[in-house]
N, C-alpha and C positions, 0 to 999 in steps of 0.2 A: 645399526641405526634404522635400517629399513624394516617396516612391519612385515610380519611373517607371511601375510597374504600376498605380498609382492615377491617376484622372483629376485634372487640375489643380485642380478645385474640390472635391476629396475632403474637405478640412477643412470647407468650407461645407456640403457634403452631410451630413457627420456631425453638424455642429452643428444643422442643420435637423431631422434625425432625432431627436436627443436632445431638442430643445425641443418637438417634437410629443409625444414620450412623456412629458415632464414635464407638459405641459398635460393629457394624458389622466389621469395619476396624480393630479394635483391635483383634477380634476373628479370622479374616482371617490371620492377621500377626502372631498370636500366634500358630495357629493349622494347618496351611497348608503351603506348599512351595508356595512362591509368584510367581505364573506364570504370565508372562507379554508378551505382544506383542507390536510392535512398529507401531504407526500410520503413515500416509503419511508424516507428518512433523517431523518424527523421535522422537517424544515424546512418552514415554511409557504409556501403560494403563494396568491395572491389574484387576483380579477378583474383588478386593475391590472397584475399581473405579466404575465399573458397578453396583455392589450390593448397594453401598452407594447411588448412584443416584436413583436407583429403590425405596429404602425405603423412601428417602426424597420426591420424587414425590408422592408416595402413601399417605404419611402423609399430604402433602399440599393439596391434592385433597379431603380430608375428608369433607371440607366445600362446595364442588361442583367444577365445572370447574374453572380453573384459568390458566392464561398464565404463562408458565415456560420456561426459556431458560437455557439449561445445556450443559456441555462440551461434554458429551458422547452420542453416538448413538448405538443402538442395531444392526445396519446393519451387522457388522462382526459376531455377535453371531447367526444370522439367517442362516448363511452358513452351509451346511451339514458337511463340514470338521471341523467346530468349535464346534461340538456337545459336546465334552468333556469340553471345556471351558464354554459353555452355562450351562451345568449341574453343574459345579462348582459355577457359579454365583447364580443359583437358590438355591443351598445348602447354600451359604453364606448369603442369605437374611433371612434364617429361624429364627435366634434369634429374629428378629423384625417382621417377617411375616411368621408364622409357616405353614400356609396352602397354600403358594404361588405356583402357577403353572408356568411352563416355559413361556406360552403365556402371563400370567399376568405380569410377571417380565419384559419380553421384551417390552410389551406395556407401562409399567411404565417408563422404561428407555427412550423410544421414546416419552413419554409424555412431555419431556423437550426439544422439538424441536423448541420452539419459535413460531413465530419470536418475537424479542424484541419490546416492545411498551413503549418507554421511557415516553411518556406523560400520556397514560391511565393507566400504571402500569403493572409490571410483576416481577416474581421472577427470579433471576439468581443464578444458583447453580454450584459450582465447587466441585464435590464429594470428590476428593482428590487433593488439590493443593500441589504440591511438591511430585509427584509420585516417583521421584528418591529418595527423602528422605525416603518415605515409604518403598521402596524396600531395601534401605540400612540399615533400622532400625533406622533412624534419625528422624528429625522433619518434620511434614507435617500438613496440616490443612483441615478441612471440612468446606466449606464456603457457606453461603446462604445470599442473600440480596434481599430486595424489593426496586425496583426503580420506582418512579412515579414523574410526573411533571419534568422530566429531572434530578432527583437527588436521590441518595440512601436515604431511609427513615428508614429502619429497617435492621439490620445486626446481624447475629449470626455466630460466628467463633469458631469451636471446634478444639483444638490442642491436640490430644490424648497423645502425648509423652512429652508435655511441663509441667514441674513442676510448681505448684503455687508459690513455693518459688523462690524469685529473687536470682540469682546466677551469678558469673562471666562468666559462659559458659552455653550452653544448652545441654551439653553431658549427663547430668543425665536424664534418662527416667523415667517418673512418672507413677505409676500404674493406675492413674485416668485421668490425663491430666488437661488442663485448658480451660475454656469457656469464651469467650468475647461476650457481648451483648450490642448493641448500638441502640439508637433511635435518630433521628434528633431532636435537641433541648433539649436533656437530657444528663446528664453525663454518660459516658461509665461505665459499670459494668463488673467485672470479678471475677472468683473464680473457684473452682474445677468443672470439667466436669462430674457432677453427677446429676441425677434427684433430684430436690428439694433442691439442695445445695444453701446456701445463697451467693449472689454475693455482692461484695463491690464496691462502687463508687470510681473511680480513683481520685487521687489528681491532682491538677493543676500543669502543668510543671514549672520548675524553671525559674525565670526571669533573672538570671545571667548565664553566660557561665560556665558550670562545667569543672573541670579538674580532670582526663582526660575526653575528649569527647568520649563516647562509640558509635561507628558506626557499625550498622549491615548491611551486604550485603550478596549476594548469597554465598552459600557454595562452589560452583564451577562456572567456567566461561562459562557455556553452553549458557546462554542468556545475561549475563551482562559482560561488559568489566572491569575486575578487575584492570588491569593496569591503566586505566584512572581514576578509583575511587581512587587508591593510589595517583595519581598525584594531584587530587583535595584535598585530605586530607593533603598532604604535604604542599599545598599552604595555607590552612587556618591556619597553624602553631599551636603551642602549643602541649600539650600531647594528643594523640589519641590512643584509643584501638579498635581493630576489634573484633566483635562478629558475626562470620559467622553462617548462618542458612538457611534452605530451606523454601520456600513457604511464604504465607502471615503471617506466624508466626512472620516475621520481623516487620510487622505493629503492632502486639500485643506487641512485646518487647519494641518498642518505646512508645506505648500507655500507658503501665503500668510502665514506668520509668526505665526499665532494660537496655535500650539503649536510646541514645539522638537523634539519626538520623538513617535513612534508605536511602541509595542512590542506584539508579539503572541507569546505562548508557547502553542502549541496544546494543548487538552485531550487530543486524540487523538494519541498519539505516532506512529502509523503512517500516518494519513491524509495524503495529498498534496493540497495546495490546488488548487482549480480555477483555470485561467488567467484567467478573466474576473473572479475575485474580487480580482485584484491587478494585472494588466497595465495597466489604465487608470490606476489610482492611482499605480503605479510610474512611468509616464511623466510624469504631472502633477508628482510630487515631484522626480524627477531633473532635469526641465527647469527646476525652480526652484532647482537647486543643492544638493539634499539627497542624502545618501548612503543608499542602500537596499540592504540585504543580508539574508541569513538569519541565524539565531542564531550561526552559525559565522563570520560575516563573509564568506561566499561570495556572489558576485553571483547574482541570479536568472537561472535558465536557462529561457528561453521556447522552447527548441527541442524540448521533450519531447512536445508535443501539448496535449491538453486539461487536463493536470495538471502541476503543478510538482514532478515526481517527484524531482528532485535537490536540493530545498531544504526546509528545516524552519524554520518560524517567521519572524519579521520584525522588523527594526530599521530604522526610517526616521527620520532625524534630521539636524539640522545637523551638519557634520563633527566639531566639537569635542565635542559630546555623544554622537555615534555611537561614537566611540572609547571613551569612558568606559562606555557601556552594554555594549559587547562585552567589555570587561575584566571587568565585574561578572558577566555571564552565564557567561563561562568559569570564573571563580573559584567560582561556585556549581554548576558542572557541568550547566547547563541547555541546552547548545548541541546536544545530540544526540537523535535519535529513540529510541535503545535505552536508555532509563533504567529 
């Protein structure tokens, strides 16, 4: 199942990298005040974002040079006035990298500077997807994906606070978390986010429309238009329940059957989504038998590089619900960027 350009143990390597980053994030959240700064796009970044990317890049480089594209850059940490933040990042990596020096950590973070190579193959990493959820003490995800020949082929997604037990909400914070592992052409597997834990292959999605339809969407409306999502859900009719959550955890909720659909209608009509924000979850969901398209019903195009330039919005759902959502979106005229 793994492309020839990857080592035979690529899935195990990715799993180990994500689990190390999960442990780092949990340690930061448990033992230190969560210091954050805001990036130019107003999105937050924390000590844990930088530390998680550093340990993932270090682990992926064990087999030699490899192309990696990541969300974070060490540029801000190299500034003299950020020495305290830099020291905190170095300290945060030590559970996974005990003898790390500041220069090694900064170089590791910048080792994920890309560029993307969709055809030849590259790793894309989002060290903390859902940083607001991380800061708030809610749900977030550590996401890693290998993309080659224009499509995700291997994905590992660690959700440090997500309980393996399926429940009506995601408010319960688990001491171990949940791990999702997906390979193109194989059933998605999931289980506890622990080294050596046995993972279970997911069941196929239901063929008939459930009642109620459980829909997951963003916890807050920073990036997604919640009002328009509500309009779509009213139009499909029938009983609907909302399961809000941060990050690509939402893909995992649908993939393992805790929700039946994930809907995203972007606030910014023109902004193209980053590849690392969707490629890992896309593979997790599609390997579980879900349909994942943009708001027009077009498949995601991962051949554009760092951004999904040819897609707008997201519908991830069991097939029977996916069709109903697309019909409602089209009827309301929400499927295009130029509104």
